N, C-alpha and C positions, 0 to 999 in steps of 0.2 A: 622243555621245548623238544619238539620232534623234527626230524629231517626226512625229506623225500629226495632221493638222489639217483643219478644215472650217469654213465660214462659211455662214450662211443668213439672209436678211432678207425681210420681207414687209410690204407697206403695210397689211395687215389688212382687216377687213370694212367699215370705215366711211370711212376717209380716202382721198381720191383721190391724195394725195401722200405718199410715204415721206420723212419728215423725218429719219430715221435715216441716218447714214453709217457705213461700216465698212471695215475693212482687215485683210487677212491676208497676211503677207509673210515668206518664209523667205530667209535670207541666209547665204552662206559668207564668213567674215571671218578676220582674222589670229588671232583667239582661238578659232576653230572655228565650227561651225554654230550659227546663232542664228535665232530666229523672233519675230515681233511680231504682235500683234492689237490692234485698236482698235474701240470702239463709241462713237459720239456720237449723242445723242438731241436733235435740234433742238426747241426749246421750242414745243409745240403751241399755246400761247396767244399766242405772238408771231408777228409777220409774217415769212414766209419763213424759218422755222427751218431748212429744208434747206440754205440758203446758209451759215448759221453752222456747222452740223455738217460740211458739206463743206469749208469753209475750214479747220477744225481738222484734219480728216483729211488734207487735202493738205499742210498745214504739217508734220504729223507724218511723212508719207511722205517729204517733202523732207529732213527731218532724218535719217531712216533711210538715205536714199540718199547724202546729201552729208556729213553730220557724223559719224554713228555709225562708219563705217569708219575715219575718221581717228582717232577717239578710241580705237578698238580697237588701232590701231598704236602710238599714243602711250602706252597703258597705261590701260585702263578702270578707274575706281574708283567706288565708291558716291557719293562726294561730287561727282564730275564729273557723273554722271547726275542727281543731285538738282538741282544748279545749272543744268544744261542744260534740264531739264524745267520747272523753275520759271520760267526765262526764256521758254521756248516758250509756256507757258500765259499769261504776262503779255503777250507780244507778240500772241498770238492774240486775247486779250480786248480789248486796245487797238485792234487793227485792225478787229475786228468792230464794236465800239462806234462807231468813227469812221465806218465805212461806213454804219451805221444812222443816225447823226446826219446824214450828208450826204443821205440818202434820206428822212428824216423818219419812219423806222420803228424798231422795237425788235427786235433779234435776240438770240437766246441759244441756248446748247447745253450739254449735259453732256459729260463726257469720261471714259472709262475705257480705259486702254491697258496692255498687258503686254508686256514684253520678256524673253525667256528666252535666256540664254546656257547653256553647258554646266554652269555652276556656280551662277549666281544668277538670281533673277527680280526684275524691277523693275516696279512698278505705279504709275500715276498716276491720281488720281481727283478729279473735281469734279462734284458733283450726285448723282443717284441711279441712274445706270447702275452695274453691279456687276461684281466679279470674285469667282469662287469657286474653291476647290480641291476636287476630288472624288477620294477614295481609297477607304477603307472607309466613309466617310460624306461628307456634303456640308458643307463649311465655307466661310463667307463671309470673304473677305479684305479687303473694303473697308467703309467706313461711309458711309451715305447722308447727304448734306447736305440734309435735308428737315425740314419742320415736324414731321411725325409721328415721325421718328427722334429728334429732340430731345425730344419728349414722352415717348417710350419711355425714353430715357436718364434723364429726370427722374422716372420712375415714375408718370407721369400716364396712360399708355396701356400696354396689353400689346401684344406683337407681333401677336396676333390682331386686337385692336381697331384697330391701326394700318392693317392691310390693308384695312379697310372704312371707315376714317375719311374724311369728305368732303375733308379737307385733304391726302390722301396724295400729290397731285401738286404741292403747293406746295413749292418749293425755297428753301433759305436762301442758296444761291449758285449761279451758273452762269457760263459764259464768254461775255462780250460784252454784259452788261446795264449796264455803266458803273461797276460796283463791282468793284474788283480782287479776283479770287477767290484763296483760299488753297488750293492743291492739296495733297491728301494724297498722300504718296509712301511706298510700302511696299517693303521690300527683304528678301529671304530666300533661303535655299538651295533650289535646284531639286531636287525629288525625282523619282526614276525611277518609272515606271509609275503616274503620277497624271494627272489631267485638270485643266487650268486652263481655266476657262470665263468668258467675258464676256457680258453681256446687257444690253439695254435693259429698262426697267421693264415694258414691254408683254409681255416674255417670261415674267415671273415672277408676275404677278398671279393667273393662273388655274390654275397647276400647282403641285404640292407639291414639297418637297425629295425626297420618296420617289420621285416620278415622274421628277425630274431624275436621281436616282441610278440608277433602273431602266434608263434609256436612255444615260446618259453616264458610268457608272462605267468604270474601265479595262478591265474584262472584257466590256463590253457590245457591243464591236465589234472586228473584226479587220482592218478596212481603212478608208481614208478615204471610200470610197463608202458603206459601212455607216454610218459616223459622220455623213456628210451626210444620209443617209436618216433617221437618228434625230433629227437637229436639225429636219428638215422635219416629221417626225411630231409632235414636241413643239409646233412652231409651229401645226400644224393642230389639235391639241388645244386650244390657246389660242383659236383662231378659232371652233371648235365651241362653246366655252364663252362666246362673245360678248365676247371681249376687244376693246376699242374702239380701242386704240392701235396704232401701228406696232410691229413685232416683229423684233428682231435678236438673233442669238446666234452666238458664235464659240467653238470648243473646240479645245484643243491637248493631245494626249497625249504624254507623254515616254516614250521607249522605250530 
C-alpha cells in the first residue's frame, strides 16, 4: 500500500502563538510501509498550552522512532498498541502536570493521532481534536470529550445547537490538567482509496462536511502538492469566516 499525505497549520487571525502541535511521519518497517499523523491542541485558556501540545508530540515521535520498530519485529498486535498508547498518554499527562506544578501554571492539551499499517488503522483520542474517514462521504471516527458532546448524547442539544453553544470549548478531559485522562482507542481495517483526516477544532467550526468532502475526497487531488494546496485553501476559508482559534489539519490518502 502507498500513502499520499500532507499537513498544514496556521496560528489564525487572532492569536500570536500557535498552540497546536502536529506531526506527519512515514516509516518503512518489518511489516511494510506505515504512516502516522498527530494533532494536539494546547489549551487556549491555560498558560503555555503550546508547551503541553509540543511535549505530547515529541513523546509520540520518540515512541514511533524507538519503540514502534521493535514492536513490529516482535509481532505487532492490537492489544500491544492499546497498552503502549494508554501508558504513553498517562506518562505525558503526569509529566506535564508535574512541570506545571513546579512552575505554578496549568497546562493542558488534546491529542488525536492515527497510525496506519498496510492492514490496520490505530487512533488514540483525548479531547476534541478529531479523526475522520472520507470516502464517498465524510465519517467521524472519534468522539469529542466535551461538555456539548455530552449534552448531544443525552439529547439536550442537537449537533447544530452544539456548534453555537457558548460551552463548545469546554472539555471534560485533556492531557496534563492533573486528572488522569481516559484515552479512546479505535482500531479498524485500513481501506484503500480513502482519506484519513485529523484536525484541531479550529479547522472544523466554520466549514461544513460538504466543503471538507469537496476538497478532501479521494478523487479531489492527484498529488501531495495538490492535497497540501487544498488543506491550505480550507484553512483560508476558516480565516475568512473569522475563525478565532489556531487551525491544524493533516490528511492521508491510501493508494
